[in-house]
C-alpha atoms as one frame of an Amber mdcrd trajectory, in Angstrom:
protein
  75.582 -14.626 -17.441  78.033 -17.611 -16.564  78.698 -20.220 -18.864  76.889
 -23.077 -17.024  73.376 -20.496 -16.453  74.027 -20.132 -20.105  74.020 -23.937
 -20.817  71.281 -24.338 -18.522  69.088 -21.786 -20.286  69.781 -23.567 -23.852
  69.029 -26.825 -22.597  66.124 -25.783 -21.383  64.911 -24.484 -24.308  66.226
 -27.897 -25.855  63.919 -29.997 -23.330  60.916 -27.493 -23.814  60.968 -27.606
 -27.925  61.536 -31.670 -27.327  58.272 -31.532 -25.100  56.456 -29.547 -27.333
  57.149 -32.522 -30.574  56.218 -35.122 -28.055  52.874 -34.282 -27.778  52.789
 -33.454 -31.275  53.953 -36.650 -32.350  51.927 -38.552 -29.186  48.952 -36.304
 -30.151  47.014 -35.718 -33.358  49.799 -35.846 -36.131  49.129 -32.717 -38.601
  48.156 -33.285 -42.056  51.208 -32.456 -43.648  53.101 -34.943 -41.442  50.414
 -37.653 -42.455  50.799 -37.147 -46.235  54.619 -37.348 -45.821  54.663 -40.420
 -43.716  52.455 -42.464 -46.396  55.035 -41.791 -48.363  57.978 -43.576 -46.135
  58.642 -47.397 -46.917  60.673 -49.685 -45.208  62.151 -50.784 -48.812  62.490
 -47.337 -50.744  64.224 -44.245 -49.156  62.426 -40.574 -49.493  65.196 -38.378
 -48.264  65.342 -34.783 -49.152  68.916 -35.388 -50.701  68.026 -38.836 -52.702
  65.202 -41.268 -53.551  66.575 -44.641 -54.131  65.977 -48.192 -52.949  67.517
 -49.254 -49.573  69.750 -52.646 -49.909  70.686 -54.813 -46.953  74.541 -55.726
 -48.481  77.212 -52.911 -48.858  79.289 -52.889 -51.904  80.904 -50.353 -54.106
  79.199 -48.997 -57.242  81.884 -48.986 -60.374  81.747 -47.279 -63.639  81.811
 -50.797 -65.467  78.560 -51.497 -63.572  76.576 -49.324 -66.320  76.348 -49.704
 -69.871  77.986 -46.751 -72.034  75.007 -44.604 -73.402  74.424 -45.933 -76.737
  75.628 -43.490 -80.190  72.800 -42.619 -82.235  73.366 -42.957 -85.994  71.346
 -42.707 -89.029  73.953 -43.223 -91.894  76.917 -45.650 -91.810  80.329 -44.707
 -93.129  79.256 -45.885 -96.707  76.458 -43.507 -96.923  73.648 -45.914 -96.317
  70.534 -45.218 -94.276  70.170 -48.690 -92.102  66.885 -47.612 -91.035  64.625
 -45.863 -93.265  62.429 -44.606 -90.417  65.266 -42.858 -89.043  65.781 -40.894
 -92.253  65.027 -37.271 -91.817  63.601 -37.039 -95.478  65.275 -33.907 -96.498
  64.906 -32.296 -99.883  67.566 -32.520-102.299  67.506 -28.767-101.862  68.419
 -29.083 -98.357  70.840 -31.593 -98.650  72.871 -30.248-101.229  72.837 -26.750
 -99.170  74.313 -28.693 -96.196  77.109 -30.101 -99.003  78.171 -27.012-100.143
  78.732 -25.521 -96.619  80.519 -28.119 -95.771  82.655 -27.508 -98.740  82.866
 -24.091 -98.295  83.818 -24.269 -94.524  86.665 -26.720 -95.337  87.973 -24.567
 -98.478  87.854 -21.383 -96.116  89.539 -23.024 -93.483  92.835 -24.390 -95.813
  93.255 -20.768 -97.335  92.872 -19.077 -94.020  95.428 -21.536 -92.394  97.725
 -20.866 -94.960  97.544 -17.454 -94.701  98.567 -17.387 -91.012 101.452 -19.396
 -92.328 102.507 -16.536 -94.476 102.230 -14.472 -91.669  99.266 -12.224 -92.977
  97.022 -13.285 -90.104  98.047 -14.053 -86.565  95.992 -16.782 -85.618  93.471
 -19.507 -87.100  91.848 -22.355 -85.851  90.171 -25.011 -88.304  87.011 -27.122
 -88.352  88.258 -30.393 -90.100  86.313 -33.597 -89.240  83.796 -31.629 -87.249
  82.073 -29.980 -90.030  78.569 -32.307 -89.755  78.262 -31.171 -86.160  77.866
 -27.299 -87.255  75.642 -27.793 -90.286  73.624 -30.693 -88.933  72.636 -28.804
 -85.822  72.277 -25.171 -87.309  69.945 -26.845 -89.898  67.434 -28.028 -87.293
  67.315 -24.940 -85.422  65.446 -21.606 -85.832  66.948 -18.205 -86.665  65.430
 -16.995 -83.420  67.419 -19.582 -81.537  70.436 -18.260 -79.905  73.838 -19.291
 -80.016  76.845 -19.562 -77.446  79.797 -20.908 -79.850  83.096 -21.634 -78.434
  85.577 -21.190 -81.638  84.920 -24.351 -83.724  81.491 -23.724 -84.879  81.988
 -21.374 -87.951  79.629 -24.068 -89.500  76.665 -22.861 -87.898  77.333 -19.100
 -89.139  77.763 -20.402 -92.647  74.654 -22.032 -92.501  72.981 -18.928 -90.698
  74.289 -16.692 -93.741  77.205 -15.194 -92.063  79.312 -13.745 -95.472  82.835
 -14.730 -96.962  83.594 -11.054 -96.310  82.556 -11.215 -92.745  84.650 -14.452
 -91.747  87.756 -13.011 -93.227  87.647  -9.202 -92.089  87.100 -10.513 -88.671
  90.342 -12.739 -89.196  92.135  -9.265 -90.454  90.540  -7.169 -87.706  90.127
  -4.523 -90.090  87.757  -1.366 -90.189  84.629  -3.883 -91.413  84.922  -6.175
 -88.794  82.298  -6.623 -86.867  84.142  -6.707 -83.668  86.064  -3.686 -84.583
  89.447  -5.636 -84.423  89.215  -6.309 -80.563  88.726  -9.716 -80.772  91.368
 -12.501 -81.930  90.655 -14.026 -85.425  87.637 -16.625 -85.278  86.367 -14.855
 -82.537  83.111 -14.275 -84.955  79.962 -12.649 -83.558  76.824 -11.738 -85.268
  74.103 -10.010 -83.744  71.695 -10.162 -86.629  72.245 -14.022 -86.853  71.770
 -14.081 -83.023  75.054 -15.507 -82.375  76.764 -14.042 -79.571  80.423 -13.023
 -79.757  82.876 -15.701 -78.895  85.252 -15.482 -75.766  88.422 -17.144 -75.356
  88.484 -18.206 -72.008  87.203 -21.901 -72.310  83.362 -22.395 -71.300  83.102
 -18.655 -70.013  79.837 -18.661 -72.391  78.233 -21.819 -70.588  76.586 -20.187
 -67.315  76.039 -17.021 -69.340  73.996 -19.105 -72.021  72.000 -20.773 -69.029
  71.175 -17.587 -67.797  70.365 -16.167 -71.277  67.987 -19.511 -71.432  66.749
 -18.677 -68.062  65.674 -15.188 -69.246  63.598 -16.720 -72.101  61.828 -18.871
 -69.705  60.487 -15.929 -67.899  59.237 -14.384 -71.124  55.319 -15.309 -71.952
  54.930 -17.670 -74.785  58.503 -18.031 -75.365  59.345 -20.054 -78.760  63.457
 -19.913 -78.533  65.848 -21.681 -77.169  69.727 -21.230 -76.423  72.361 -23.682
 -77.811  75.860 -23.728 -76.145  78.730 -25.055 -77.872  81.755 -26.267 -75.845
  84.525 -28.990 -76.294  85.007 -31.804 -73.876  87.947 -30.021 -72.524  86.378
 -26.926 -72.035  83.827 -29.487 -69.822  86.782 -30.093 -67.057  86.266 -26.271
 -66.369  84.674 -25.057 -63.092  81.935 -23.150 -65.223  80.672 -26.344 -67.066
  79.890 -27.465 -63.958  78.012 -24.468 -62.434  76.359 -24.178 -66.048  74.906
 -27.906 -66.100  73.663 -27.367 -62.469  72.141 -24.147 -62.819  70.575 -25.363
 -66.258  69.122 -28.467 -63.968  68.014 -26.758 -60.709  66.363 -23.822 -62.744
  64.720 -25.645 -65.425  66.521 -24.081 -68.279  65.420 -24.173 -72.266  69.301
 -24.348 -73.351  70.838 -27.285 -75.306  74.165 -27.969 -74.013  76.202 -29.028
 -77.056  79.392 -30.749 -76.333  81.690 -31.451 -79.420  83.771 -34.127 -78.041
  86.688 -34.572 -80.784  89.185 -36.585 -78.957  91.745 -33.987 -77.901  91.801
 -31.073 -75.512  94.483 -29.458 -77.182  97.065 -32.193 -76.794  95.207 -34.060
 -74.229  93.297 -36.998 -75.421  90.178 -37.667 -73.932  91.092 -40.692 -72.138
  93.917 -38.731 -69.757  91.074 -35.646 -69.784  88.387 -37.277 -68.117  87.126
 -40.649 -66.484  83.603 -41.994 -66.880  81.496 -42.172 -69.938  82.203 -39.436
 -72.092  80.484 -35.938 -71.504  77.098 -37.874 -72.023  77.219 -39.716 -69.059
  77.266 -36.623 -66.538  73.874 -35.898 -67.691  71.464 -38.427 -66.369  72.868
 -39.402 -63.080  75.462 -36.590 -62.333  73.037 -33.803 -62.804  69.716 -35.288
 -63.487  69.714 -33.845 -67.318  67.750 -35.384 -70.350  70.671 -36.843 -72.648
  71.597 -37.671 -76.102  74.792 -38.886 -77.603  75.443 -39.213 -81.360  77.579
 -39.934 -84.158  78.966 -36.025 -84.949  80.486 -37.417 -88.157  76.594 -38.053
 -89.695  74.891 -34.892 -90.711  71.344 -36.511 -90.296  71.982 -38.001 -86.753
  72.854 -34.470 -85.605  69.852 -33.283 -87.667  67.272 -35.301 -86.086  69.109
 -35.152 -82.500  68.854 -31.581 -82.791  65.297 -31.373 -83.716  64.416 -33.562
 -80.858  66.179 -31.536 -78.433  64.795 -28.725 -79.483  61.174 -29.744 -79.411
  62.021 -31.264 -76.001  63.617 -27.956 -74.062  60.676 -25.914 -75.353  58.075
 -28.125 -74.250  59.361 -29.277 -70.912  61.197 -26.252 -70.071  64.538 -27.982
 -69.467  67.900 -28.538 -70.545  69.635 -31.140 -72.895  73.150 -32.359 -73.050
  73.936 -33.297 -76.342  77.339 -35.059 -76.999  78.311 -35.287 -80.815  81.618
 -37.418 -80.952  83.869 -36.773 -83.635  87.623 -36.564 -84.384  89.737 -33.011
 -84.548  91.429 -34.007 -88.027  93.389 -30.550 -87.863  95.803 -29.410 -85.410
  94.318 -27.817 -82.633  94.865 -24.446 -83.840  98.361 -22.811 -85.874 100.125
 -23.113 -82.391 100.062 -26.737 -82.483 101.524 -29.332 -83.989  99.264 -32.311
 -83.691 102.007 -34.754 -85.068 103.968 -34.856 -81.711 101.041 -36.702 -79.859
  99.397 -38.957 -82.561  99.983 -40.722 -85.582  99.460 -39.777 -89.249  98.147
 -43.063 -89.853  95.278 -42.325 -87.250  94.513 -38.583 -88.612  94.078 -40.139
 -92.264  91.480 -42.564 -91.148  89.344 -40.041 -90.132  90.225 -37.483 -92.622
  88.845 -40.055 -95.337  86.605 -43.101 -94.226  85.292 -41.222 -91.490  85.307
 -37.609 -92.722  81.514 -36.117 -92.642  81.800 -34.739 -96.175  82.926 -38.179
 -97.486  80.040 -39.825 -96.022  77.297 -37.325 -97.194  79.052 -37.375-100.730
  78.375 -41.081-100.695  74.877 -40.747 -99.749  74.192 -38.025-102.608  75.914
 -40.378-104.893  73.403 -43.284-103.956  70.888 -40.628-104.601  71.881 -39.730
-107.688  72.321 -36.396-106.519  75.905 -36.000-106.918  77.939 -34.335-109.897
  81.648 -34.626-109.534  82.174 -31.522-111.933  79.632 -29.565-110.116  81.527
 -30.101-106.952  84.830 -29.297-108.461  83.715 -26.385-110.193  81.904 -25.033
-106.903  85.292 -25.394-104.849  87.145 -23.470-107.803  84.849 -20.830-107.532
  84.694 -20.751-103.512  88.366 -20.362-103.631  88.495 -17.714-106.354  86.213
 -15.511-103.792  88.350 -16.271-100.893  91.344 -15.454-102.360  89.933 -11.857
-103.919  88.490 -11.168-100.249  91.766 -11.668 -98.913  93.478  -9.502-101.017
  90.585  -6.913-100.124  90.486  -7.426 -96.410  94.139  -7.109 -96.001  94.471
  -3.677 -97.553  91.436  -2.129 -95.363  92.673   0.386 -92.567  92.396  -0.680
 -89.071  89.985   0.847 -86.733  91.345   3.604 -85.195  93.674   3.043 -82.438
  91.681   4.907 -79.857  88.921   2.428 -79.727  90.316  -0.014 -77.648  89.263
   2.177 -75.006  85.663   2.595 -76.198  82.344   0.022 -76.229  82.329  -0.916
 -72.940  81.287   1.328 -70.913  78.294   3.670 -71.345  80.491   7.130 -70.268
  84.232   6.370 -70.492  85.626   5.965 -66.667  88.408   8.116 -65.541  90.885
   5.725 -65.256  90.822   4.611 -68.949  90.716   8.410 -70.126  93.667   8.699
 -68.467  95.139   5.954 -70.010  94.218   6.811 -73.414  95.484  10.233 -72.722
  98.868   8.509 -71.915  98.807   6.601 -75.030  98.075   9.611 -77.077 101.446
  11.362 -75.426 103.408   7.923 -76.427 102.454   7.891 -79.778 102.778  11.478
 -80.572 106.578  11.702 -79.357 107.294   8.115 -80.703 105.043   7.894 -83.982
 107.975   7.223 -86.149 107.853   3.668 -84.868 103.880   3.577 -85.684 102.420
   2.870 -88.652  99.750   5.131 -88.279  98.595   5.181 -91.990  97.318   1.453
 -91.356  94.470   2.700 -88.870  91.260   4.698 -89.574  92.175   8.593 -88.767
């Protein structure tokens, strides 16, 4: 068929389709069309892609046209609760556990950081300045709720009962490490505590968390949610945007918890993104309910997480949760933050605005704080940690052949061949390898 004949045939079909449409429009209008037309208005648009009012004046919409999302706070820097209606009314026992868990985390961080500096472990990341976001959020959740962490949520595990020996065995990668030495230090995981093992790549856990939440949604009478922690730097990764969009469009019971601590390694927030933080992306960017809190206020984080959990389970929809804090520590043992920020700036956040200091002041006001008890608790924790380090570093490493195992139900041929090659290599050069340090 020639091009002209093809064209004539095509346009003939179009004309017949148009005549058919004219009959429909000019004649009796189908019910669906009548229903839809009743929603149309000269003043308000009802496009499939967006619903918004019409205007006759053209103008650019600027970020400054919108007020920033406010930051929810319960307790001020002096430990006082301004609005008693926001007091979570936690018992002394619970508040003291919050305080002790923060102290334990803080003490363990200091010792393990120094252990890396001594060459005893290969890597470490501390949690200084962000303890309230860990403990406050964990306290508001149920143990059945599934946690996807990034690598700075050790306090969530502390609250759930992860033991000192489990933390330290993981950092040494020994035979009692739950991950059998296959992860970097601070990449914790616990099936028992519903804490998915941490992965190094930024934001890789976010779409995984949304998928897990979607699976929960499919379960009859689901009573658990997913909480996914990530930093504001991770929010610039492509996986983060995919996770936001899937969570919103599929309606998943997931709390996307951003720890906005001011720095993506050495990149400050004002260079990392524009707009109103990460919370600003929720309502307008993805159509997700959003909460923004003072991440140095353990009670604000607790109240907000309670509210977020209630919402996602009732509505089967996600929440974007932004906890604003300050990363007091270096990013990791591979970083020197004095190169990009002042010591004076750090000191303010390490004293006046520190979450442990705020909670301590609150406890003083309530008559719940005893300085002698605090000192003794820290002393006891230090002893336990130092003793465990001495034990953990002497434990054997898992058998080196295990590096090929644990991924496939049946090891594929290429891994079998690689293992054989390594066995031959080690047999030929075993004087260069400390095999006595590994399980036989």
